C-alpha positions as CSV (number, residue, x, y, z in Angstrom):
1,M,3.9,46.7,1.0
2,P,0.3,47.3,0.4
3,F,-1.7,44.1,2.2
4,T,-2.9,43.5,-1.3
5,D,0.2,42.3,-2.9
6,K,0.9,39.9,0.3
7,N,-2.3,37.7,-0.9
8,P,-4.1,38.3,-4.0
9,A,-7.2,37.1,-2.3
10,F,-7.8,40.4,-1.4
11,V,-7.8,41.9,-4.7
12,E,-10.6,39.8,-5.6
13,L,-12.4,40.9,-2.3
14,I,-11.8,44.6,-3.2
15,D,-13.1,44.1,-7.0
16,L,-16.0,42.3,-5.3
17,A,-16.9,45.2,-2.7
18,T,-16.3,47.7,-5.5
19,Y,-18.7,45.9,-7.8
20,Q,-21.1,45.9,-4.9
21,N,-21.1,49.5,-4.3
22,M,-21.8,50.3,-8.1
23,S,-25.5,51.4,-9.2
24,E,-27.3,48.8,-11.1
25,D,-26.6,50.9,-14.4
26,E,-23.0,50.9,-13.5
27,Q,-23.0,47.0,-13.0
28,V,-24.7,46.1,-16.3
29,A,-22.1,48.8,-18.3
30,Y,-19.3,46.9,-16.6
31,D,-20.8,43.4,-17.4
32,R,-21.5,44.3,-20.8
33,S,-17.8,45.4,-20.7
34,L,-16.2,42.3,-19.1
35,K,-18.3,40.4,-21.7
36,R,-17.0,42.4,-24.8
37,M,-13.5,41.7,-23.4
38,W,-14.0,37.9,-23.1
39,D,-15.5,37.6,-26.5
40,Y,-12.4,39.6,-28.0
41,D,-10.1,37.2,-26.0
42,N,-12.2,34.1,-27.2
43,M,-11.9,35.4,-30.5
44,L,-8.4,36.1,-30.8
45,R,-7.8,32.7,-29.3
46,G,-9.9,31.0,-31.9
47,E,-8.0,32.9,-34.6
48,R,-4.7,31.6,-33.6
49,E,-5.9,28.0,-33.2
50,Y,-7.2,28.2,-36.9
51,A,-4.1,29.5,-38.2
52,M,-1.9,27.2,-36.4
53,A,-4.3,24.4,-37.6
54,E,-4.0,25.8,-41.3
55,G,-0.1,26.2,-41.1
56,E,-0.1,22.6,-39.7
57,A,-2.3,21.4,-42.5
58,R,-0.3,23.4,-45.3
59,G,2.8,21.6,-43.6
60,E,1.5,18.5,-44.0
61,A,0.4,18.9,-47.4
62,R,3.9,20.0,-48.5
63,G,5.5,17.2,-46.9
64,R,3.3,14.8,-48.2
65,A,3.8,16.3,-51.9
66,E,7.8,16.2,-51.1
67,G,7.5,12.3,-50.0
68,E,5.7,11.3,-52.9
69,A,7.7,13.2,-55.4
70,R,10.9,11.6,-53.5
71,G,9.1,8.2,-53.6
72,R,8.2,8.5,-57.3
73,A,11.9,9.5,-58.2
74,E,13.1,6.5,-56.3
75,G,10.8,4.2,-57.8
76,E,11.7,5.5,-61.4
77,A,15.6,5.1,-60.4
78,M,15.1,1.1,-59.2
79,E,13.0,0.5,-62.5
80,K,15.5,2.1,-64.7
81,A,18.2,0.0,-62.8
82,K,15.8,-3.3,-62.9
83,I,15.4,-2.6,-66.9
84,A,19.1,-2.1,-67.3
85,K,20.2,-5.1,-65.6
86,N,17.8,-7.3,-67.3
87,L,19.4,-5.9,-70.7
88,K,22.5,-6.4,-69.4
89,G,21.9,-10.1,-68.6
90,L,20.5,-10.4,-72.0
91,A,24.0,-9.4,-73.3
92,V,22.8,-6.0,-74.8
93,P,25.4,-3.7,-75.7
94,I,25.8,-1.1,-73.0
95,E,25.7,1.8,-75.5
96,I,22.0,0.5,-76.1
97,I,21.2,0.2,-72.5
98,V,22.8,3.6,-71.9
99,Q,20.0,4.9,-74.4
100,A,17.2,2.9,-73.3
101,S,17.7,3.3,-69.6
102,G,19.0,6.7,-69.2
103,L,21.7,5.7,-66.7
104,T,25.3,6.1,-67.2
105,K,27.5,3.5,-68.5
106,E,29.4,3.6,-64.8
107,Q,25.8,3.0,-63.0
108,I,25.0,0.2,-65.7
109,E,28.7,-1.7,-65.0
110,E,28.2,-1.5,-61.2
111,L,24.9,-3.7,-61.9
C-alpha cells in the first residue's frame, strides 16, 4: 500500500510540490483549468438548485389549485345542503327541492 493511501495529507503535499515545480506558464494554465472546472461545477450546482426551486414552485401552485378546487366544491355542497334544509323547513315538496338544489332525494331526506 503506497504511503499516500495511508494519509490524505501526503496527496496534498505531493500536489503542492508538483505545482511548485511547474514553470510559470504551466502554473497559469493549471490555474485557468482549475478555475474553468470550478466555474463549471458552480454552474451545474446553480442549475440544479434552480430546477429544484422551479419544481417546488410548480408543486406548490398545483397543490394550491387543487386545494382551492376542493374547497370550492365543498363550499358549494355545503351551500346546496343549507338551501335544501331551509326549503325543507318551509315545507317545500322534495321534488322541487331536488330540482332547485341539485341534491338527490336521499340526500335531502337525510337533512
